[in-house]
N, C-alpha and C positions, 0 to 999 in steps of 0.2 A: 784629592781635589785641590784645586788652587784657591787662593784667597784673592778676591777682587777688592781693591781699595781705591776710593776716590775721595778727594777733599775739596771743599769749596767754602768761601766765606759768604755769609748771608747776614748783613747787618753786624750785630755784635757777636755773632756766633760763628764758630768754625764747625762745619758739618762734615763728618767723616762717615761715608757710606761704605759698608762692608758687606761682602757677599761671599758665599762658599762656606768653608769650614775654618773655624778658629781652633787650632789644636797645637800640640807641642811643636809641630813643624812650621806652622804658619803664624803663630802668635808673635814671634820676633818681628815679623814684617808689620803687624799691627802696632806693636810697640814703637817701631821706628817712625811710622806715620804719625802717631800721637806725639812723640817727642819732637818731631819736626814742626808740628803745629804749635806746640808750646814754646819751642825755641824761637819761633817766628813772632811770638808775642800774643798768641791766642790762648786765653785762659778760660773762655766760656765755650766748652765743647759740647756738641751733640753727636753721639755715636749712633748711627742708624744701622741696626742689625736685622732689619726685616727680611733681608735676602740671605741671612746666615742659616745654613742647614744643620750645623753642628757646632757646639761650644763645649770645650772641656775645661778642666781646672786651670790649665795653663792660660787659656784665654781669659778666664775670670781673674786670674792673678794680674794680667796685663791691665784689665779694666780697673781693678782696685788700686794698682800702682799709679795709674793715670789720675784717678780721683784724688789720691793723696797729693800728687804733684800739683794739680791745678788748685786744690783747696789751700795749699801752702802759699800760693800766689794770690789768694782771694778770689779764685775762680770757681767754676762749677762744671760738672759733667753730668749730662742727662742722656738717657738711652731710649731710643725709639725701637719698640719691639712688639710685634703682633702675633708671633708664632707661639702657640701654647707650649710646645715642648721646650722652647728656650725660656719662656717666662717661668715655667716650672722649675728650671735650674736655679733661677734667681730666688724663687720662693723657698725651695728646699734648703738652700744655703743661707737664707736670711738676708741676702743681698738686695731683696726687693724693698727692704727698709732703709738701705744705705743709698741706693741709686734712685733718682727720679726716673720711673719707667712710664713711657708715654706711648699712645697708639698712633701718633702722627707727628711729623715735624712741626706743624703749626701748634699743636698742643704743647710740645716741648718748649718751643720758643715763647709762647705766651705765659707758661707757668714759670719758666726760668728768668723772666724779666725782673 
C-alpha cells in the first residue's frame, strides 16, 4: 500500500496528514516530509495518523526522531490518532507517555498552545 502525505500550515502549527501504511518501505517518505517542514522553519508539528492503517517500528522510529529534532529547536510534536490498533502500539511501547496523543486536530492545537 502507498503512503499518502499532505502538509499544511494552520496558525502556529504545521499539520502533516498521513494515510495508508507507515512501514520500512514508506517511512523514509514520512521522514522526508517532516524534515522538509522543519527545514522550512516549522517546529510545532501535528502529525495526523487517523487514516493510517498500519504502523511498524520503522515508522515509530521516524516519529521519535522527529520529536527529538523539534524539541532541540524548542518545538513540539503532537499526534492525532483515533484508531485503537494504532493507539495500542503507542501504549505497548510506552510512547503514549512521550507523545501528546489527541482525538482531533482541534484538541491537539488547544493543548499544544
